[in-house]
N, C-alpha and C positions, 0 to 999 in steps of 0.2 A: 520593609523591604529596602534592598540596597539601591539607594538612588544614583550611585556611580555606574551601575551596570548599564551598558548601552547595547541595545539589540537592534540588528538589522533584520527585518523580516522581508525575504525576497519573493517576488510573485510575477506571474505573467498575466497578461490581458487586463481586465478591469478591476477595479477595486470593489471586491465583493462584499456582501453583508457580513460573512464570516470574518474577513480581514478587519472590517471596521469594529466588529465586536472585541477583537483581540486588542486593537489599537485603543479603544475606550478603557478596557480593563487594565492596560498598562498604565494610562494616564491616572486611572483612579488609584493605582497602587504606588504611584510616584515613580514609575520606571520609564526611562527613555527608550521608547520602541518606535523606529521609523519603518514605514511601509516603503519598501524600494522596489520600483518597477525594474524589470530587466532592461526596459528602454532608456534607463539612466545609466547604464554601463558604457563606457567610452574609453578611448585612449588616442594618443598622438604619438607616432613613432619618433618624432623629434625629442620627446621627453621619456618615452617608453614606459610610462606609468598607467596601468589601468585604474580608472577612477570613476566616480559617479558625478553626475551633473549636479548643479546646485552647491558645488564647492564642498561635497561630502567626502571624506576620506575613509575608504573601506577599513583601513588599519586602526580607525579610532573606535571601532566597535569591539565589543567583548564577545558577543555571541553573533553568529551568522546562521539565521535560521531559514533554510530553503524550503518553505512550505510547499511550493510547487516547483517542478522542473520542466515537465513536458517538452515543448520543443525549444527550450532555451538552454540546452546543454553547452552551446558555444560560449555564451555569457557566464554560465556557472563555472566552467573551467578557467575562464579569464579571471574571474574573481578569486577562485581557489589558487591559482598560480601566483597572484599578486600578494598573498598573505601566508604562503607556505614557508615553513621553517623546519628544517630537519630534525630539531630538537622537539618540536611540537608533534611531528609525525611519529616519533619514536615513543612518546608518552603514552601510558595507559589511559583507559576511559575515565573521564571525570565522574562517571556513575560509580567508580570503584572508591570507596572512602578512604580518605587519606592522600589521594593523588592530587597534587597541585599542577594543574593543567595550565600551560601558557595559552596567551591570547593568539588568535581567537578560537573559540569553540565552535565547531561546525556540526549543525544539526540538519540532517540525520548522518550517521556514520557512512551510510550508503553513498551519500553524495561525494565524500571523500575520495572514494575509488574512481570517480569520474567515468563509470560505465553506465550508459543510459539503459542498457539491457537489463540491469540489475533490479530496475524498477518493474520489469514485466512480470506477469503472472506465470509464464512458462518457467522463467528462472526460480520463482519461488517455490514452485512445485518440486523441482530437482533439489534445492538446497535443504528444503524442509525434510523431505523424504530421507535424503542422506544423513540427516541429523536425528532420525528416528521418530519424526513426527508423521502421523497418518494425514494423508491428503487424498483427495479423489483420484482414482486411477485416471491417468491422463495419457493421451497420445498427441504429440506435437508434430506439425508438418504443414505442407501446403494444403489448401482446401481439397484440391483433387486427391491428394494422398489420403486425407482424412475420409473422404468420400469412398475410395477404393478400399481402404481398411474395413469400413463397415460393410461394403458390399460383399467382400470376400468372406467376413465373418458370417453374414447372413446366409451365404450359400453352403456353409458347412453345417453339419450337425453339431449342436451344442457339446455333445460328449466328446467330439474329437477337435473342436474349434479352438480349444484352449491354446493360447500362445504365452511365451515366457516374456513378462514385462520388462522393458529396459529400466523401469523404476524400482521394481521389486525382485531382488535376487532370488531366484529359484521358485517365486510365486507364480502359479498358473492362473490365467484370467482370460475372460473374453468379454466384450461388450455385448450388451442386449439393449435394445430400444425400450423406454425412451433414453436419449442421450442429450448432453448439453454441449453446444458449441459456443465457445467463449473467446472473445479477442484477448490476445495476451497482453495488449497495452492497457487494458481497463479504462472504462469510461463511465464510472458511476452506474454500473448496471446496464447502460444503453447498447452494449454489444454482448449481450448473454441471451442465446436463443435455445429453445427446446425443439428436438425433433422426435416424433413418435414413431417414424418409420423411415424407410430408405428414401421414399419418394419426397417426404418433407426435407430430409437432409440434402437431397439433390437439389432442390429449389432454393434452399439456403445457400448452398455453394455457388449457384449460378447467380443469385443476387448479390452475394458478397465478393464474387471475384474481381470486380472492378476496384473495391477498396484494397484489395490485396496486390493487384498488378500495377495500380496506378498511384496508390497512396502508401504502399509498403506496409499494410496492416498485416498482422500475423494471428493465426488462430490455433485453437487446441480443442480436442475432443475429450470430454470428461464423463464418467459415469454419472447417472442421475441418482441422487440420494433422496429418497422420499422423506418429507419432513412436514411438521406442522408450524415451522418457522425456525429461525436460526438465531444466534446470540452474537451480539456486537460487544466484544470487550474493548474498552478504550484503555490503552497502555501509554504511560508516561515514564520512560526510562525502565526501572525495575519495579514500577508500581502500577497496580491496577486501579484506575480512577473509578471505575464502575461498570455495570454490566446491563444491557437491555435485550429485550427479546423483540424480535422483528417478524411479523407475520404477513404473508402475502394477502392482497385483496382476493375477493372471491373470483374464481376461474382464471387465476393468474399464478405464475410460479415464482416470481421475484418477490423477495421480502424486503428489498431496499425501501427505506422511508422516502427517498427521493422518487421512487416509482409508485408511491401511494400505499406502501406497506404500513400496518399498524405497529406502534411501538409501545412498550410497557417495561417498567423496571423489572429486574430480575436478579437472581442469585445463582452462582454456580459453585460448585466444590473448589476448595483451594487448589487441588491438584490440577484443575482445569484452567484456573486462573494462572497458575504457574506455567502451564503449558502455553497459554497465550503470550505471556512474557517471553519465553523461550522462542516462540515463532517469531515475535517481533525482532528479537535479538539476532536470530539467525539470518533474518532478511535485512539486517542493518538499519532498523528504524528504532527511533527513541519515541517519537510521537506517532502513534499508530492506532488503527482501528482493525482489530483481529476478528474474523468472522468464524464462528464455530457452529457445527452441527453434529448430529449423532447418528451413527448408523443403526438401523432397525429401532429407531427411537430409544436406544440404550445409552443412558448417561455413562456408562463405562466404556463406550466405544466413540470418543470424540474424534472429530475430523475437522482439520483446519481447511476452510474453504479458500481463503486469501487473507493477506495482510495489506492494508491500505495506508499508504503514505498520505500525510496531510488529510485526515478523515475529516468529513463534515460532522457537525455536531449539534444541530439544531433539534433533530429527532431525539438525540441522547438527553439534551437538556430538558426537553418537554417531558420525557418519561421520568427522569431521575431529579430534576431540580437542582442539579450540580451546576456551579458556574464554571463551565469548561474554559472559557477565555482566560479567566482569572487564574485557573489551575495551570493552564499552558504558560502563561507568564511567569508565575512563581516557579514552575519547573525550569525555564529557561534561565532565570536569575540564579537559581540553585546550582546550575552547571558552572557558574563563575565565583565560587566562594573562595 
């Protein structure tokens, strides 16, 4: 490994087990990787330089890995502004062979845009659909709008209830229960709900209204795609590290490992792996967990549920035996060759 490469991994909140696993992997590989809390970002107007406490200089790092951003976009943008260079911004991706990228490399590309909304699931649905990637049919708006949408649909005869989707040019569709109500911000599956009828949806809307009006949470309504599990594809740049199948516990609909789902190693056709890489690229992510399901259980009809930034990997490691932290470190070092 290149011992001269210096990596800053930025995070918010507490030092998690996942972060420590990456830190230990870097040490074992002889790579300098510092875990940098957003609490360390500071500046003094008399000097005008954004810096890190404990006398660390942001510009000393070769790779800036923003594993999480969350509520810390103020600090993220201060860091980016302190290292921006016009010649760097104009350069092509270091994932493209032969390009000599100037320091520092920012991971993920999404972060460079400085738009917090680009991390949201609603935005992902639009950009993937526009790129020709199939996603669940989705309606976005206020909770009451989503409720009224379903109420109006229920009152019409399915044969005349078809509406033209803003996501599918010319395609006619209508929602039928059950439906999925999902938080656009994403929270490791904690804000994903299933409504089997209008009464259940109304109760969900009433329960979640406070989070919308007081916390600014946004939601979207999605078609329910029946499945016996989904597939998590772990993507590093233009490479698929591996695939696992995740299956929900009995009497539950969430497949997430963090929600108690079962995991097992799996294989997918190359064209679907390539689709996962494309989905991650379209969403501006190099380190990503791409979730794939299949319409009507047909492997020829893949649907991308979502693309996860800074994916957790304990369940993936359990199923595959792949040393994910080491692979992440190797990938980050490889960006600075």
